[in-house]
N, C-alpha and C positions, 0 to 999 in steps of 0.2 A: 504494498499498498505505501502511495505515493503520500509525500507532506503535505498540509495545506500549503499555498500559497502567500507569503505574510505581505500587506495593503496597508501602507502608512496615507492617509487624506490629510493632508494641511489647510488651512486658512490663516487668517490672521488672527480671531482671538480663540476659535475652537467652540464656537455657541452654536453657531446655526451650519455652515456648509460642510465643513468636513465633519462633523459631528452627526451630520444628518445623513452623512454616506456610509458611515462607520454604524451606527446603525440598522439601515439599507441593509448592509452587506452582513451584518453580524452572523445571523445563522445560514449564511448561503455557504452550502458543502464547498470544501477544496480551497476557500480562504480562510485566512485567519487576519482579522482587521484591528486597526487602532488609527486614532485620530490625534492632531494636534496644532496649537497654533503658535506661530512665527513671534507674538509678540508677547513680552516679559509677563505681561498680566493675563494670559489666554488661560483659556480654564486647566487645560494640559498643554505646557509648553514644549515645545520641540528640542531635543536633545540630541547629542551626537548616539546616545545609546539605542534611540526609538530608530534613527538612521540606519545604523548599522544592521538592526532587528530588521530591518523591511528587504523584500525583494524588489520590490515595485515600490516608487511614491507619484503620489497624485497629487497636484496643487491647483488649486482655484485659480489663482490668476499667475502670471510671468513674474510678478515680482516676488511671490511666494521662493519658485524657485531659484531668483538672485539673492536671496535672502541666505536659503539652505547651502548653496553655493559659496557666498562669502563667510558664512559662520562656520560649515563642518566642510572645509576642501578636500581632505583625506578621504572622509566617509562616502560624501558625494561623488567623487573621482567615477566609480563604474557603477553609480548607480540611475538605472530608467528612471527618466523623471517624463511624467505627462502631464501636461496642462490642459484643464480643463474648462479653462475659460468661463466660468462661474461667476460674475459679480456679487458683492455682498449687496444683496440686494432683497434676500429673503429673510422671512421668520424662521428661526429654526422646525423643524419638520414641515414646512408646508407642502401642500401638496405639489404646485409649481415648480417647487423647488426637487421633490422626488421626480417628477416627470424631468427635468432637465438633467439630472443627474444619472438618469438610466438611459435617455439619449446620448448623454456623451460616454458614459460608461461601455456603452453597448459595445464599440469597435474593438475596446480591451479586454472587457470579461467575459465569461459566460456565466450566464444565469436566467431561470426559467421564468416565463412569464407566471406575474402573480410573486412572484419571490422579492424581497426588497421592498418589501411595506406591507 
């Protein structure tokens, strides 16, 4: 049996976008999911350990990727980073945010219809 792929979702404060993505995918077989924010006052602040833990890193905006590369250059050197281009315009767990995340994640992840929500 293969190990689950470790996915890390990053936004600014870890209150809406990345947290919603984590909750969406928490029980999807084949993935282990965590989320964090780039700001020091984030609900869960991203650390080098979290980055090293992840197989793939998903950021909500390009400036999140830039922040990770600047703060953790060695840890990020070999990481696959995918920018989902999701602006900070949504309330946590908003239906519209779920729909956008499903749409933006579909090319990168496999999950069945009805999962993740």
